[in-house]
C-alpha positions in Angstrom: 109.4 -76.2 -253.7 112.5 -78.3 -253.6 113.9 -79.6 -256.9 113.9 -83.1 -255.6 110.2 -83.0 -254.8 109.5 -81.7 -258.3 111.7 -84.4 -259.9 109.9 -87.1 -257.9 106.5 -85.7 -258.8 107.5 -85.8 -262.5 109.3 -89.1 -262.3 106.5 -91.1 -260.6 103.9 -90.9 -263.4 106.6 -91.6 -266.0 107.8 -94.7 -264.1 104.2 -95.9 -263.7 103.6 -95.3 -267.4 106.7 -97.3 -268.4 105.7 -100.1 -266.1 102.2 -100.2 -267.6 103.7 -100.2 -271.1 106.0 -103.1 -270.3 103.0 -105.1 -268.9 100.9 -104.3 -271.9 103.8 -105.4 -274.2 104.2 -108.7 -272.4 100.4 -109.3 -272.5 100.4 -108.6 -276.3 103.3 -111.0 -276.8 101.6 -113.7 -274.8 98.4 -113.2 -276.7 100.0 -113.3 -280.2 101.8 -116.6 -279.4 
């Protein structure tokens, strides 16, 4: 396997997780206001 393919396979879930965390954080902030 190519290193770039491995990097993309590892990076995609991390990026999705960070995006989800950011959305959850924004939701919590809007709820606590």
